C-alpha positions, -999 to 999 in steps of 0.1 A, spaced: 0 0 0 28 24 10 47 17 -22 16 19 -43 10 55 -30 46 68 -30 56 53 -63 29 71 -83 40 98 -107 45 133 -95 17 145 -117 -8 120 -102 2 130 -67 -3 167 -74 -37 159 -91 -49 140 -59 -39 170 -37 -55 195 -60 -88 175 -60 -86 172 -22 -80 210 -18 -110 219 -41 -132 195 -21 -120 211 11 -126 246 -4 -163 238 -12 -169 221 21 -154 251 40 -175 275 20 -207 255 28 -196 253 64 -191 290 66 -227 296 55 -240 269 80 -221 286 109 -232 321 99 -269 312 98 -268 287 126 -283 258 107 -269 226 91 -288 231 58 -288 268 50 -303 262 16 -328 291 17 -300 316 20 -280 300 -8 -306 302 -35 -292 334 -49 -256 326 -40 -252 290 -52 -233 303 -83 -206 314 -58 -195 277 -53 -185 269 -89 -169 303 -93 -148 298 -61 -139 263 -72 -125 277 -106 -108 307 -90 -95 285 -62 -80 261 -87 -62 291 -104 -49 303 -70 -37 268 -62 -16 267 -94 -3 302 -87 8 296 -51 20 260 -57 3 247 -26 -3 213 -42 33 210 -51 45 208 -15 55 172 -7 33 156 19 63 143 39 79 178 38 49 198 51 63 220 78 63 257 90 69 273 56 41 252 41 18 263 69 26 300 62 19 294 25 -14 277 34 -23 308 55 -15 331 26 -37 310 3 -65 311 28 -63 349 31 -64 351 -7 -96 330 -6 -111 355 18 -104 384 -5 -116 366 -36 -148 354 -19 -156 389 -7 -151 405 -41 -169 378 -60 -200 378 -38 -202 416 -42 -199 414 -80 -227 389 -81 -250 416 -67 -260 395 -37 -231 400 -13 -227 373 14 -226 384 50 -193 400 58 -183 373 83 -188 344 58 -156 349 39 -136 352 71 -152 320 85 -146 304 51 -109 312 52 -105 300 87 -122 267 80 -102 261 49 -69 268 67 -78 244 95 -91 217 73 -62 219 48 -35 216 75 -54 188 92 -56 169 60 -19 172 55 -11 160 90 -36 131 86 -19 122 54 15 122 70 2 100 99 -14 76 74 19 72 55 38 66 88 13 39 98 14 20 66 40 -8 62 67 9 42 88 -19 28 93 -56 26 128 -50 38 135 -54 76 131 -20 93 160 -10 115 151 8 148 173 38 154 181 55 187 194 91 184 220 101 210 215 139 214 182 158 213 197 191 201 194 207 167 215 181 148 195 152 164 162 168 154 174 174 119 186 138 117 152 124 128 135 145 101 159 129 75 155 94 89 117 96 85 122 99 47 139 65 47 115 35 48 141 11 61 150 33 91 127 41 120 137 66 147 124 54 180 136 78 207 163 103 218 187 98 246 206 127 261 229 136 290 213 170 296 189 166 326 169 197 314 156 180 283 149 145 297 112 138 297 104 163 269 91 154 234 112 164 204 100 158 168 73 136 183 99 113 201 105 110 238 138 122 252 152 96 276 181 95 300 214 83 286 221 67 320 195 40 311 207 34 275 213 -3 280 177 -8 293 163 13 265 181 -7 238 166 -40 252 132 -26 259 128 -9 224 147 -35 204 172 -9 190 194 -20 161 213 12 154 226 42 175 236 75 159 256 100 180 242 134 169 262 157 192 288 173 170 297 201 195 311 178 222 348 172 225 365 144 208 374 128 241 338 128 252 327 114 219 351 85 222 339 79 258 303 76 246 313 55 216 332 31 239 302 29 262 278 21 234 298 -3 213 296 -34 236 258 -31 237 254 -51 205 242 -22 182 259 -5 153 272 29 164 279 58 141 288 95 147 270 122 127 289 155 122 269 187 121 254 198 88 275 230 90 307 209 92 296 189 62 289 219 40 321 237 51 342 206 45 354 204 81 339 169 83 339 149 51 306 135 39 320 99 37 321 99 75 283 95 74 284 61 58 308 33 48 318 28 12 290 10 -7 301 -25 -15 285 -24 -50 309 5 -59 338 -19 -55 325 -46 -80 342 -46 -114 310 -58 -130 272 -52 -128 256 -66 -97 240 -99 -105 202 -100 -101 193 -134 -85 156 -136 -81 143 -171 -86 109 -185 -75 126 -219 -69 141 -205 -38 108 -198 -21 94 -231 -32 124 -251 -19 124 -236 16 88 -226 23 74 -243 54 107 -261 62 129 -263 93 163 -250 83 195 -250 103 224 -226 95 258 -235 110 280 -205 115 249 -184 118 266 -155 134 292 -151 106 291 -128 76 276 -154 52 257 -173 78 239 -142 91 229 -130 57 216 -165 48 194 -163 79 180 -129 68 172 -143 34 156 -174 47 132 -154 69 118 -140 36 112 -175 23 83 -183 46 102 -211 64 86 -227 95 116 -228 119 152 -215 117 179 -230 139 209 -207 145 240 -228 152 272 -211 162 301 -216 187 306 -179 193 284 -166 221 287 -130 210 280 -137 173 250 -159 182 236 -133 206 239 -105 180 222 -124 152 195 -138 175 187 -103 188 186 -89 153 163 -116 138 140 -123 167 115 -94 160 116 -102 123 110 -139 129 81 -131 153 65 -109 127 69 -136 100 57 -164 123 90 -182 122 102 -202 152 138 -191 160 160 -215 179 196 -203 189 220 -231 196 254 -224 212 277 -253 203 304 -265 180 302 -286 148 332 -306 160 311 -322 187 294 -350 168 271 -360 197 258 -325 201 252 -321 164 232 -352 163 212 -341 193 203 -308 177 192 -325 145 170 -349 164 155 -323 187 145 -299 160 136 -323 131 159 -305 107 150 -308 70 176 -286 53 211 -276 66 233 -248 53 268 -255 65 287 -221 67 307 -228 99 344 -227 91 377 -211 99 385 -191 68 414 -166 75 443 -179 54 473 -167 75 456 -176 108 448 -212 97 483 -215 82 499 -212 117 470 -231 134 467 -259 109 454 -286 133 426 -264 146 417 -253 110 416 -288 97 397 -302 126 370 -276 124 367 -274 86 370 -311 78 358 -330 108 331 -304 116 318 -307 80 319 -345 82 299 -345 115 272 -322 100 270 -341 67 268 -375 84 241 -362 106 222 -350 75 225 -385 61 216 -402 94 184 -382 100 173 -383 63 175 -345 56 162 -333 23 192 -311 15 227 -304 27 246 -274 12 283 -268 20 297 -233 18 330 -236 1 356 -212 -15 376 -207 -46 407 -212 -24 398 -250 -25 409 -252 -61 445 -263 -63 452 -248 -29 486 -237 -17 475 -232 19 460 -252 47 427 -232 47 420 -239 10 431 -275 15 408 -280 44 379 -267 24 388 -290 -5 389 -320 19 355 -309 32 342 -310 -4 356 -345 -9 339 -357 22 306 -343 10 311 -357 -25 317 -391 -10 285 -390 11 266 -378 -20 276 -408 -40 263 -432 -13 231 -414 -3 199 -414 -23 176 -395 1 196 -364 10 207 -341 -18 243 -330 -11 257 -300 -29 285 -274 -25 287 -237 -34 321 -223 -43 326 -185 -46 354 -159 -43 360 -132 -17 329 -117 -2 330 -79 0 329 -66 35 328 -100 53 347 -104 86 384 -110 80 383 -99 44 404 -72 28 377 -45 27 374 -39 64 412 -40 67 415 -13 40 387 8 56 405 7 89 438 17 74 422 46 54 404 58 86 438 60 103 453 79 74 472 50 59 492 35 45 471 8 29 490 -24 27 488 -49 -3 509 -81 -4 517 -79 -41 509 -56 -70 497 -85 -92 475 -103 -67 440 -108 -81 408 -121 -65 372 -127 -75 347 -107 -56 310 -108 -49 286 -91 -24 272 -109 6 237 -107 -9 249 -124 -41 267 -151 -21 238 -159 1 213 -160 -28 237 -184 -47 237 -207 -17 199 -208 -15 197 -213 -53 221 -242 -50 197 -259 -26 169 -257 -52 191 -267 -82 209 -296 -65 209 -331 -81 235 -346 -57 272 -340 -55 271 -308 -74 296 -279 -71 280 -246 -80 300 -215 -89 291 -180 -98 303 -163 -130 318 -133 -112 333 -116 -143 370 -108 -144 391 -110 -112 400 -77 -95 436 -66 -87 438 -60 -50 462 -31 -57 436 -14 -79 409 -21 -53 430 -3 -26 435 27 -48 397 28 -57 388 26 -20 411 55 -12 394 76 -39 359 66 -29 367 78 6 373 113 -7 411 111 -5 439 109 -30 466 83 -35 501 92 -27 525 78 -53 553 88 -77 529 107 -99 513 124 -69 538 128 -41 515 152 -22 486 127 -20 468 117 12 474 80 15 501 57 1 497 20 -10 525 -1 3 535 -36 -9 544 -61 19 551 -93 0 530 -125 -3 522 -143 30 529 -180 35 504 -201 15 490 -171 -4 485 -173 -42 487 -146 -68 454 -156 -82 425 -179 -74 405 -203 -96 369 -215 -94 370 -248 -112 394 -277 -110 385 -291 -145 368 -277 -176 336 -297 -173 309 -270 -167 272 -274 -170 245 -247 -172 217 -241 -147 184 -222 -149 203 -191 -141 228 -180 -168 253 -166 -143 254 -198 -122 274 -228 -134 276 -264 -122 306 -287 -122 310 -324 -116 345 -328 -104 365 -359 -96 361 -374 -61 379 -398 -38 365 -433 -31 349 -442 2 380 -462 11 403 -432 3 382 -408 23 381 -432 52 419 -434 52 424 -396 49 401 -391 79 418 -418 99 452 -403 92 440 -368 101 425 -381 134 458 -397 142 476 -364 136 451 -346 158 455 -372 186 493 -369 185 493 -331 179 514 -337 148 510 -308 124 536 -323 100 516 -355 96 484 -334 91 501 -315 62 513 -348 48 477 -360 46 465 -330 27 496 -331 5 486 -367 -5 449 -362 -11 445 -326 -22 456 -318 -58 479 -288 -60 488 -285 -23 526 -280 -17 537 -278 20 560 -249 28 596 -257 34 596 -240 68 565 -240 89 553 -204 97 552 -197 135 
């Protein structure tokens, strides 16, 4: 309803307001006569003045066009618009007086005055009612983020006015340190005490806090930010609008760089009805639900009309954050939300969760993914990524799930590091189970770097740029495939609907991006200049640090050349070679022996034997 009203053409909106104003004009004129003569139906007194009504409608229409009253946006109706309405009403009084005199049967002198007052009151009331109606209507199918504004001064009030123009953001209340304003109403919102901010966040389900106090000291701003950050909400600082205009505070401080701006291709539109049909009414579990990909998968699943969503994660903080974000959305959608704090490496607990919740589909996103970190913690990385995947996949087979989807990576293709090798071994485990299971459809989704995900290069560069640089890049020729979190999550859900068993799905992500070029682009998008030989006076330099252990210059998406099409032209399917059941059993047995003896060298020997392309480093990185 909201979108049907707001998406109309500007002409149709103005036409509706003009017709409404003419109707109000005629009703106000009739009301003026009724009040003047003290009767609801003053028809005897209007026999000679009835012609005044069509004349006033025509002249009023002309005055509307001249004053532009109908061109004022409904959601921008404020004090200046009220003054313009007053001027229009006064014009109606003059016109009505002159017209009735020219007709030879002048109306009582008080009628035009009453007429103007009634029109002024009714017109403003209709605008206020229209604004209230638009505010009450559901504004978007997207989840609405509830915003708490810290600071009830001029900047905070201006911010609330701006937020009300954005359907996905809903200002809920102000908090302030000033005792003089606590308890007051500003822009229709209550001003609450900052001392109770934690209780306010919980009571009002706040998602986002914006600090709108540009006049306070930097030290005080940091104190407030440090106080708010642990509360589980995103916190941002808003400079004053004067600082923005004068250039004292750059505009990019208001918002992060848009991830879509960093893609070297058009964003892929992935809208498939198969997704809704596959997941609707089902009980779905997402492992690693608090991670970047896992959390976005959960958000997308809530739009698919599922019956129950099980959030599985071993990080208490991550699980708390995603549960708190999704709980009101799930409640509104009628979805049962079940948070589970546990590890995929605990086979007994995984089985217990599957049994207790009657899982039908599992999306396995839990993994250690940071290449240098896994490289120096190879046993932990292999145990979590390989044994954890095996535990979840075996549970899917044991309990007869409909579908199992593994989230994999392009680093699994001819890997030169432990992280990529662990993901390739996880793929091999799933491929083996797929070949021996008729009921459960096993599939894997392999994609490149996800823009903005935790541990990725984007947040690293953003932090370095915020500190004034330098931005560090390992090698000038390093390239990577990139996709947005939304694209990645939709690809995973599509894989579930396309799966035939043992499939590897990849996304056609266009040409790979040079990380060096990406660093320079992010510096420019942040409003700064690159300092290099051609521009020695630039703001931020890009420094080369050398490849890290296990890092490749470029990544691949396919091991072989056997690619098949899917219903979506940008999604490909590959059937790649797999290990036999006996080979997988031996690989897992040898890995478990390495875990039991804490033997990292033996663990590397296992992946060197079974994973194509892996070459152990000559010296272990410690």
